[in-house]
FITI-22300 format. One line per 10 residues: number of its first residue (from 1); their letters; for each residue x, z, y of N, C-alpha, C. Coordinates in steps of 0.2 Angstrom, whole numbers, plus 2048, in hexadecimal, padded with zeros to 3 digits. Layout:
BEGIN
NUM> a> X/Z/Y/X/Z/Y/X/Z/Y; ...;
This chain:
BEGIN
1> mielsrklll> 332/027/B3B/32F/029/B42/32E/030/B42; 32B/033/B3D/32A/03A/B3D/331/03E/B3D; 336/03B/B3A/33C/03F/B3A/33F/03E/B41; 33E/039/B44/341/038/B4B/33D/03D/B50; 337/03D/B4F/333/042/B53/335/049/B52; 336/04B/B4C/339/051/B4A/33F/053/B4E; 344/04E/B4E/34A/04F/B51/34A/050/B58; 345/04C/B5B/344/04C/B62/341/053/B64; 33D/055/B60/33A/05C/B62/33F/061/B61; 344/061/B5C/349/066/B5C/34D/066/B62;
11> vllflvsyqa> 34F/060/B64/353/05F/B6A/350/062/B70; 34A/061/B71/346/064/B76/346/06C/B76; 345/06E/B70/344/075/B6F/34B/079/B71; 351/075/B6E/357/078/B70/359/078/B77; 357/072/B7B/358/072/B82/354/078/B86; 34E/079/B83/34A/07E/B86/34D/085/B85; 34F/086/B7F/353/08C/B7E/359/08D/B82; 35C/088/B83/362/088/B87/361/08A/B8E; 35B/088/B91/35A/089/B98/357/090/B98; 354/093/B93/351/099/B92/356/09F/B91;
21> yassplteht> 35B/09D/B8E/360/0A2/B8D/367/0A1/B91; 368/0A6/B94/36F/0A6/B98/373/0AC/B94; 379/0AA/B92/37D/0B0/B8F/37E/0B6/B94; 37D/0BB/B91/37D/0C1/B94/384/0C3/B98; 384/0C6/B9E/38B/0C7/BA1/38F/0CC/B9D; 38C/0D0/B98/391/0D4/B94/394/0D0/B8F; 390/0CB/B8C/393/0C6/B87/399/0C2/B8B; 398/0C0/B91/39D/0BC/B94/3A3/0C0/B96; 3A1/0C6/B98/3A7/0CB/B9A/3AB/0CC/B94; 3A8/0CD/B8E/3AC/0CE/B88/3B0/0C8/B86;
31> lavsqsmsaf> 3AD/0C2/B87/3B0/0BC/B85/3B6/0BB/B8A; 3B6/0BD/B90/3BB/0BC/B95/3C1/0C1/B93; 3BF/0C7/B92/3C4/0CC/B90/3C8/0CA/B8A; 3C4/0C8/B85/3C8/0C5/B7E/3CC/0C0/B80; 3CA/0BB/B84/3CF/0B5/B86/3D5/0B8/B8A; 3D4/0BD/B8E/3D9/0BF/B92/3DE/0C3/B8E; 3DC/0C6/B89/3E0/0CA/B84/3E5/0C5/B80; 3E2/0BF/B7E/3E6/0BA/B7A/3EB/0B7/B7F; 3E9/0B6/B85/3EE/0B3/B8A/3F3/0B8/B8C; 3F1/0BE/B8D/3F6/0C3/B8F/3FB/0C4/B8A;
41> ymfaltdgdk> 3F9/0C4/B83/3FF/0C5/B7E/402/0BF/B7D; 3FF/0B9/B7E/403/0B3/B7D/409/0B3/B83; 407/0B5/B88/40D/0B6/B8D/413/0B9/B8B; 412/0BF/B87/417/0C2/B84/41B/0BF/B7F; 416/0BC/B7A/419/0B8/B74/41D/0B2/B76; 41B/0AF/B7C/41F/0A9/B7E/424/0AB/B83; 426/0B1/B83/42C/0B3/B88/42A/0B1/B8F; 424/0B2/B91/422/0B2/B98/420/0AB/B9B; 41D/0A7/B96/41B/0A0/B98/415/0A1/B9E; 417/09E/BA4/412/09F/BA9/40B/09D/BA8;
51> ryeeeykhyf> 40B/098/BA4/404/095/BA3/3FF/09B/BA0; 402/09F/B9C/3FE/0A4/B99/3FC/0AA/B9E; 401/0AB/BA3/400/0B0/BA8/3FA/0AD/BAC; 3FA/0A7/BAE/3F5/0A4/BB2/3EE/0A5/BAE; 3EE/0A4/BA8/3E8/0A4/BA4/3E5/0AB/BA4; 3EA/0B0/BA2/3E7/0B7/BA2/3E5/0BA/BA8; 3E8/0B8/BAE/3E6/0BA/BB4/3DF/0B7/BB6; 3DE/0B0/BB4/3D8/0AD/BB5/3D2/0B0/BB1; 3D3/0B2/BAB/3CE/0B6/BA7/3CD/0BD/BA9; 3D2/0C0/BAC/3D1/0C6/BAF/3CB/0C6/BB5;
61> svadqhlkty> 3CC/0C0/BB9/3C7/0BF/BBE/3C1/0BE/BBC; 3C0/0BA/BB7/3BA/0B8/BB4/3B6/0BE/BB1; 3BA/0C2/BAD/3B7/0C8/BAB/3B5/0CD/BB0; 3B8/0CD/BB6/3B6/0D1/BBC/3AF/0CF/BBE; 3AF/0C8/BBF/3A8/0C5/BC1/3A2/0C7/BBD; 3A3/0C6/BB6/39E/0C7/BB2/39C/0CF/BB2; 3A1/0D3/BB2/3A0/0DA/BB2/39C/0DC/BB8; 39D/0D9/BBE/39A/0DA/BC4/392/0D8/BC3; 391/0D3/BC0/38A/0D0/BBF/387/0D5/BBA; 38A/0D7/BB5/387/0DC/BB0/385/0E3/BB3;
71> qqqeaqfage> 389/0E5/BB9/387/0EB/BBC/380/0EB/BBF; 37E/0E5/BC1/377/0E4/BC4/372/0E5/BBF; 374/0E4/BB8/36F/0E4/BB3/36F/0EB/BAF; 374/0EE/BAE/375/0F4/BAB/37A/0F9/BAE; 378/0FC/BB4/37D/0FF/BB8/381/105/BB5; 37E/109/BB0/381/10E/BAE/387/10C/BA9; 385/108/BA4/38B/106/B9F/390/102/BA2; 38D/0FD/BA7/392/0F9/BAA/396/0FD/BAF; 394/102/BB2/398/106/BB6/39E/10A/BB2; 39C/10C/BAC/3A1/10F/BA8/3A6/10A/BA6;
81> lkfkwdklre> 3A4/104/BA4/3A9/0FE/BA3/3AD/0FD/BA8; 3AA/0FC/BAE/3AE/0FA/BB4/3B4/0FF/BB6; 3B2/106/BB5/3B7/10B/BB6/3BD/10A/BB1; 3BB/109/BAB/3C1/108/BA6/3C4/101/BA7; 3C1/0FC/BA8/3C4/0F5/BA9/3C8/0F5/BB0; 3C6/0F8/BB5/3CA/0F9/BBB/3D1/0FD/BBA; 3D0/102/BB6/3D6/106/BB5/3DB/103/BB0; 3D8/0FF/BAB/3DC/0FB/BA7/3DF/0F5/BAA; 3DC/0F2/BAF/3DF/0EC/BB2/3E5/0EF/BB7; 3E4/0F5/BB9/3EA/0F7/BBD/3F0/0F8/BBA;
91> flafeyveda> 3F0/0F9/BB3/3F6/0FA/BAF/3F8/0F4/BAA; 3F3/0EF/BAA/3F5/0E9/BA6/3FB/0E5/BA9; 401/0E7/BA7/406/0E3/BA9/40C/0E4/BA4; 411/0E0/BA5/417/0E0/BA0/41D/0E3/BA3; 421/0E5/B9F/428/0E7/BA1/42D/0E3/B9E; 431/0E0/BA2/436/0DB/B9F/43C/0DF/B9D; 43E/0DF/B97/444/0E2/B94/449/0DD/B91; 44F/0DD/B94/454/0D9/B92/455/0D9/B8A; 455/0D3/B87/456/0D2/B80/450/0D5/B7C; 44B/0D7/B7F/445/0D9/B7C/43F/0D5/B7E;
101> gyivssqmrm> 43F/0D2/B84/43A/0CE/B87/435/0D2/B8B; 42E/0D0/B8B/429/0D3/B8E/426/0D8/B8A; 426/0DE/B8C/424/0E4/B88/41D/0E7/B8B; 419/0E9/B87/412/0EC/B88/413/0F3/B86; 411/0F8/B8A/411/0FF/B87/40C/100/B82; 40D/104/B7D/408/105/B78/402/108/B7A; 402/10C/B80/3FC/10F/B83/3F8/10A/B86; 3FB/106/B89/3F7/100/B8C/3F4/0FC/B87; 3F8/0FA/B82/3F5/0F6/B7D/3EF/0F9/B79; 3EF/100/B78/3EA/103/B75/3E4/104/B79;
111> qyrqylnaly> 3E5/104/B80/3DF/105/B85/3DC/0FE/B85; 3E0/0F8/B85/3DD/0F2/B85/3D9/0F0/B7F; 3DC/0F2/B79/3D8/0F2/B73/3D2/0F6/B73; 3D2/0FC/B75/3CC/100/B75/3C7/0FD/B79; 3C8/0FA/B7F/3C3/0F7/B84/3C0/0F2/B80; 3C3/0ED/B7D/3C0/0E8/B79/3BC/0EB/B73; 3BE/0F0/B70/3BA/0F3/B6B/3B4/0F5/B6D; 3B4/0F9/B73/3AE/0FB/B76/3A9/0F6/B78; 3AB/0F0/B7B/3A7/0EA/B7C/3A4/0E7/B76; 3A8/0E7/B71/3A5/0E4/B6B/3A0/0E8/B68;
121> gklsssinse> 3A2/0EF/B68/39D/0F3/B65/396/0F3/B68; 396/0F3/B6F/390/0F2/B73/38C/0EC/B71; 390/0E6/B71/38C/0E0/B70/38A/0E0/B69; 38D/0E2/B64/38B/0E2/B5D/385/0E6/B5C; 384/0EB/B60/37E/0F0/B5F/378/0ED/B62; 379/0E8/B67/374/0E5/B6B/372/0DE/B69; 376/0DB/B65/374/0D4/B63/36F/0D3/B5E; 36A/0CF/B60/364/0CE/B5B/366/0C9/B56; 365/0CA/B50/367/0C5/B4A/363/0BF/B4B; 35D/0BF/B4E/359/0B9/B4E/35A/0B6/B55;
131> tnfqeqlili> 361/0B4/B56/362/0B0/B5C/361/0A9/B5C; 361/0A6/B62/35F/09E/B62/366/09B/B61; 365/094/B61/36B/090/B60/371/091/B65; 36F/091/B6B/373/092/B71/377/098/B70; 373/09E/B6F/376/0A4/B6E/37B/0A4/B68; 37A/0A1/B63/37E/0A1/B5D/385/09D/B5F; 384/098/B63/38A/095/B65/38F/09A/B69; 38C/09D/B6E/390/0A2/B72/393/0A7/B6D; 38F/0AA/B69/391/0AF/B64/397/0AD/B60; 397/0A7/B5D/39C/0A4/B59/3A2/0A4/B5D;
141> lldveimsar> 3A2/0A1/B64/3A8/0A1/B68/3AA/0A8/B69; 3A6/0AD/B6A/3A8/0B4/B6C/3AC/0B7/B66; 3A9/0B5/B60/3AC/0B8/B5A/3B3/0B5/B59; 3B4/0AF/B5A/3BB/0AB/B59/3C0/0AE/B5E; 3BD/0AF/B65/3C2/0B2/B6A/3C3/0B9/B69; 3BF/0BD/B66/3C0/0C4/B65/3C5/0C5/B5F; 3C4/0C1/B5A/3C9/0C1/B54/3D0/0BF/B56; 3D0/0BA/B5A/3D6/0B7/B5D/3DA/0BC/B61; 3D6/0C0/B65/3D9/0C5/B6A/3DC/0CA/B66; 3D9/0CC/B60/3DC/0D1/B5C/3E2/0CE/B58;
151> ffdisssvtg> 3E2/0C8/B57/3E8/0C5/B53/3EE/0C5/B58; 3ED/0C3/B5F/3F2/0C3/B63/3F5/0CA/B65; 3F0/0CF/B65/3F2/0D6/B66/3F7/0D8/B61; 3F5/0D7/B5B/3F9/0D9/B55/400/0D5/B55; 3FF/0CE/B56/405/0CA/B56/40B/0CC/B5B; 409/0CF/B60/40D/0D0/B65/410/0D8/B65; 40D/0DB/B60/40F/0E2/B5F/415/0E3/B5A; 419/0E7/B5C/41F/0E9/B57/41D/0EB/B51; 418/0F0/B51/415/0F3/B4B/410/0EF/B47; 40E/0E9/B4A/408/0E5/B47/402/0E9/B46;
161> pmnlssndli> 3FF/0E8/B40/3F8/0EC/B3F/3F9/0F3/B3D; 3FF/0F5/B3C/400/0FC/B3A/3FD/101/B3F; 3FD/100/B45/3FA/105/B4A/3F3/104/B4C; 3EF/100/B48/3E8/100/B49/3E5/106/B46; 3E0/109/B4A/3DD/10F/B49/3D6/10E/B45; 3D3/113/B43/3CD/112/B3F/3C7/10F/B44; 3C8/111/B4B/3C3/10F/B50/3C4/107/B51; 3CA/105/B50/3CC/0FE/B51/3C9/0F9/B4C; 3C6/0FC/B47/3C4/0F8/B41/3BC/0F6/B43; 3BA/0F8/B49/3B3/0F5/B4B/3B4/0EE/B4B;
171> idppamakvl> 3BA/0EB/B4D/3BB/0E4/B4D/3BE/0E3/B46; 3BB/0E0/B42/3BD/0DF/B3B/3BD/0D7/B3A; 3C3/0D4/B3B/3C3/0CD/B3B/3C1/0CA/B34; 3C3/0CD/B2E/3C1/0C9/B28/3B9/0C9/B27; 3B6/0CF/B29/3AF/0CF/B29/3AB/0CB/B2E; 3AE/0CA/B34/3AC/0C6/B39/3AC/0BF/B37; 3B2/0BD/B34/3B3/0B6/B31/3AE/0B4/B2C; 3AC/0B8/B28/3A7/0B7/B23/3A0/0B5/B26; 39E/0B9/B2B/398/0B8/B2E/398/0B1/B32; 39E/0B0/B35/39F/0AA/B39/39E/0A4/B35;
181> avklqkliks> 3A1/0A4/B2F/3A1/09E/B2B/399/09D/B29; 395/0A2/B28/38E/0A1/B26/38A/09E/B2D; 38C/0A1/B32/389/09F/B39/38A/097/B3A; 391/096/B39/393/08F/B3B/38F/08A/B37; 38F/08B/B30/38B/087/B2C/384/086/B2D; 381/08B/B2F/37A/08B/B31/379/086/B37; 37D/087/B3C/37D/084/B42/37E/07C/B41; 383/07B/B3D/385/074/B3B/37F/070/B38; 37B/074/B34/375/071/B30/36F/070/B35; 36F/075/B3A/369/075/B3E/36A/071/B45;
191> satkpisknl> 370/06E/B46/372/06B/B4C/36D/065/B4D; 36A/064/B53/365/05F/B54/368/058/B56; 36E/058/B58/372/052/B5A/378/051/B57; 37A/04B/B56/380/04A/B53/387/04C/B56; 387/04C/B5D/38D/04E/B61/38E/056/B5F; 388/05A/B5F/389/061/B5E/38B/062/B57; 388/05F/B52/38A/05F/B4B/392/05E/B4A; 394/058/B4E/39B/056/B4D/39F/05B/B50; 39D/05E/B56/3A2/063/B59/3A2/069/B55; 39D/06B/B52/39D/072/B4E/3A1/071/B47;
201> klvnrkwqfi> 3A1/06B/B44/3A5/069/B3F/3AC/06A/B40; 3AE/067/B46/3B5/068/B49/3B7/06F/B4A; 3B2/073/B4D/3B3/07A/B4E/3B4/07E/B47; 3B0/07C/B42/3B1/07F/B3B/3B8/07D/B38; 3BA/077/B39/3C1/074/B37/3C6/078/B3A; 3C6/079/B41/3CB/07C/B44/3CC/083/B43; 3C6/086/B42/3C6/08E/B40/3C9/08F/B39; 3C7/08A/B35/3CA/08B/B2E/3D1/08A/B2E; 3D4/086/B32/3DB/085/B33/3DF/08B/B35; 3DC/08F/B39/3DF/095/B3C/3DD/09C/B39;
211> edsvinykeq> 3D7/09C/B35/3D4/0A2/B33/3D8/0A7/B2F; 3DC/0A4/B2A/3E0/0A9/B26/3E5/0AD/B2B; 3E8/0A9/B2F/3ED/0AC/B34/3EA/0B1/B38; 3E4/0B0/B3B/3E1/0B4/B3F/3DE/0BA/B3C; 3DA/0BA/B37/3D7/0C0/B34/3DB/0C4/B30; 3E1/0C1/B2D/3E5/0C5/B29/3EC/0C7/B2C; 3EC/0C5/B33/3F2/0C6/B37/3F8/0C3/B33; 3F7/0BD/B30/3FD/0BA/B2C/400/0B5/B31; 406/0B3/B2F/40A/0AE/B33/409/0AF/B3B; 40B/0B5/B3D/40A/0B7/B44/40E/0B3/B48;
221> sayllvyynk> 413/0AF/B45/417/0AA/B49/413/0A4/B4B; 40D/0A3/B48/409/09D/B49/404/09E/B4F; 406/0A3/B54/402/0A4/B59/401/09E/B5E; 405/099/B5E/404/093/B62/3FF/08F/B5F; 3FF/08E/B59/3F9/08B/B55/3F3/08E/B56; 3F2/095/B55/3EC/098/B56/3E9/098/B5D; 3EE/099/B62/3EB/098/B69/3E9/091/B6B; 3EC/08C/B68/3EA/085/B6A/3E3/084/B66; 3E2/086/B60/3DC/084/B5C/3D6/088/B5F; 3D8/08F/B61/3D2/093/B63/3D0/090/B6A;
231> gqisklinks> 3D4/08D/B6E/3D3/08A/B74/3CF/084/B73; 3D0/080/B6E/3CC/07A/B6C/3C5/07C/B6A; 3C5/081/B66/3BE/083/B64/3BA/085/B6A; 3BD/088/B6E/3B9/08A/B75/3B7/084/B78; 3BB/07F/B79/3B9/079/B7C/3B3/075/B78; 3B4/075/B72/3AF/072/B6E/3A8/075/B6E; 3A8/07C/B6E/3A2/080/B6F/39F/07F/B76; 3A3/07F/B7B/3A0/07E/B81/39E/077/B83; 3A1/072/B7F/39F/06B/B7F/398/06B/B7C; 397/06E/B77/390/06E/B74/38B/071/B78;
241> rnvmagt> 38D/077/B7C/388/07A/B80/386/075/B86; 38B/071/B88/38A/06C/B8E/385/067/B8B; 386/065/B85/382/060/B82/37A/062/B82; 379/068/B80/373/06B/B80/370/06C/B87; 374/06D/B8C/372/06E/B93/371/067/B96; 373/062/B93/372/05B/B95/377/059/B9B; 37D/05D/B9B/382/05C/BA0/388/058/B9D;
């Protein structure tokens, strides 16, 4: 009886924390930019599969919306981001070359990469280590999407990881993956409901399946598997968020 009461109390606390916490527009913008990058480079890797073109354009729009909301909260930094994002969006396009496929200019690739670097750097400096359960779910999803975005960036590049600069190392997939593993285990143990615990165990399994390829840029030809599984991870985490919200 006591154990049941304790679990009910935990559920109530998680539900209250869910209502009290709304992921920040900057977090959501960064998430959408990461997802757009993965889809953008998947379009090139799949020789112009229209599904990925629809996806990256969708995520561009989502990123726009969240950036607009962020401007209402932090006008100065958001204004700087908007200037960079609008300029980048203007040139985010492919050139089709016969026998070579869809080509991205090295300058545009570098600017896209630098923009994500800046977003991640800003978030990393502002995230409180004592975050609640709901925040941790979002941050796990964000880490997976950012690491995946870097993987697709490298996989679609002729030079691979060779052209990464020291500034690009602010996104350090091996280090991020170690932290992610610890966070996931803590969340699995502290899950108040079986559905959430089950979802997170599946997230952990799917991440372990693609982790080595993603963080070490191995098996770059496995991009279809990586894209599919990171998409499944996103669905599972969002499903857990909905369980907490009671929807």
